[in-house]
Every structure is written in C-alpha cells, then in structure tokens.
C-alpha positions as CSV (number, residue, x, y, z in Angstrom):
1,M,14.1,6.7,-2.7
2,H,12.3,4.6,-0.2
3,M,9.8,6.4,2.1
4,D,10.2,5.7,5.8
5,V,7.2,4.0,7.5
6,I,6.9,6.9,10.0
7,D,6.8,9.4,7.1
8,L,4.2,7.3,5.3
9,I,2.0,7.1,8.4
10,Y,2.4,10.8,9.0
11,R,1.4,11.7,5.4
12,L,-1.7,9.4,5.6
13,K,-2.8,11.1,8.8
14,R,-2.3,14.6,7.2
15,A,-4.5,13.4,4.4
16,G,-7.2,12.4,6.9
17,Y,-6.6,8.7,6.6
18,S,-6.0,5.9,9.1
19,Q,-5.2,2.3,8.4
20,V,-8.8,1.5,9.4
21,R,-10.3,3.9,7.0
22,L,-8.1,2.6,4.1
23,A,-9.1,-1.0,5.0
24,Q,-12.8,0.0,5.0
25,E,-12.6,1.8,1.7
26,L,-10.8,-1.2,0.1
27,G,-12.8,-3.9,1.7
28,V,-9.8,-5.6,3.3
29,K,-8.7,-6.3,6.8
30,R,-6.7,-3.6,8.6
31,A,-3.8,-6.2,8.9
32,V,-3.5,-6.2,5.1
33,V,-3.1,-2.4,5.0
34,N,-0.7,-2.6,7.9
35,D,1.4,-5.2,6.2
36,V,1.6,-3.0,3.0
37,V,2.5,0.1,5.0
38,H,5.3,-1.7,6.8
39,G,6.6,-3.3,3.6
40,R,5.5,-6.9,4.5
41,G,2.5,-7.1,2.3
42,A,2.3,-7.5,-1.5
43,S,-1.1,-6.1,-2.4
44,Q,-0.6,-3.8,-5.3
45,R,-4.2,-2.6,-5.1
46,V,-3.7,-1.4,-1.5
47,A,-0.3,0.1,-2.3
48,T,-1.7,2.0,-5.2
49,H,-4.6,3.4,-3.1
50,I,-2.2,4.5,-0.4
51,A,0.0,6.2,-3.0
52,T,-3.0,8.0,-4.5
53,V,-4.2,9.2,-1.1
54,I,-0.8,10.8,-0.3
55,G,-0.2,12.0,-3.9
56,E,2.9,9.9,-4.4
57,E,4.1,7.3,-6.9
58,V,4.1,3.7,-5.7
59,E,7.6,3.2,-6.9
60,R,8.8,6.1,-4.8
61,I,7.3,4.7,-1.6
62,W,8.3,1.0,-2.2
63,P,11.0,1.0,-4.9
64,G,11.0,-2.2,-7.0
65,R,8.4,-3.9,-4.8
66,Y,5.5,-3.8,-7.2
67,S,7.1,-3.5,-10.6
68,R,7.8,-7.2,-10.7
69,H,4.0,-7.9,-10.6
70,K,3.4,-5.7,-13.6
71,A,6.2,-7.6,-15.5
72,Q,4.5,-10.9,-14.7
73,G,1.2,-9.7,-16.2
74,G,-0.5,-7.8,-13.5
75,R,-2.0,-8.8,-10.2
76,N,-0.3,-11.2,-7.8
77,P,-3.0,-13.8,-7.0
78,H,-1.6,-14.3,-3.5
79,A,-1.2,-10.6,-2.7
80,E,-4.4,-10.1,-0.7
81,K,-4.8,-13.2,1.4
82,G,-6.3,-11.2,4.3
83,E,-9.5,-10.3,2.4
C-alpha cells in the first residue's frame, strides 16, 4: 500500500518533524527531503529516516521504490545529489 503524500506530511508533523528538521538532522538540503517525500527522490538514507520517524516500513510508504537498490548491492551513488 502506497502512503499518500498528504498522509505522510501529516504523520511527520504529528511526530514533531518538518522537512527542514529532517534535512538538518541528515545534513542534506531540504529539496532532497522534499523530493523523497513526493516520490521524486531516490535517497534511501532519507527515506529510511522518514520511515523511522513515523514508525513505518519504507516499503509500505514507497512500495518497490527502494528494494531495487538493495538488490544492486546497497546505496545508489546518484541518490543524494543535493548534498
């Protein structure tokens, strides 16, 4: 089940997080976080942090999006261009 962007943003806010706070904690630009939230970014590290913050599995939020990186041996070297 794919999580709707509005639901994701709502759950982040309920957990006390904004995209700015996530970006600061991860040391990335807010645009990187925004792209992941809206399904345009490919940063598995950002996606995993978001999932942890809201207590959800990455696969439930973005089904199939990050599993291919694991199959290829881990991190996508192009995933966090905004850093």
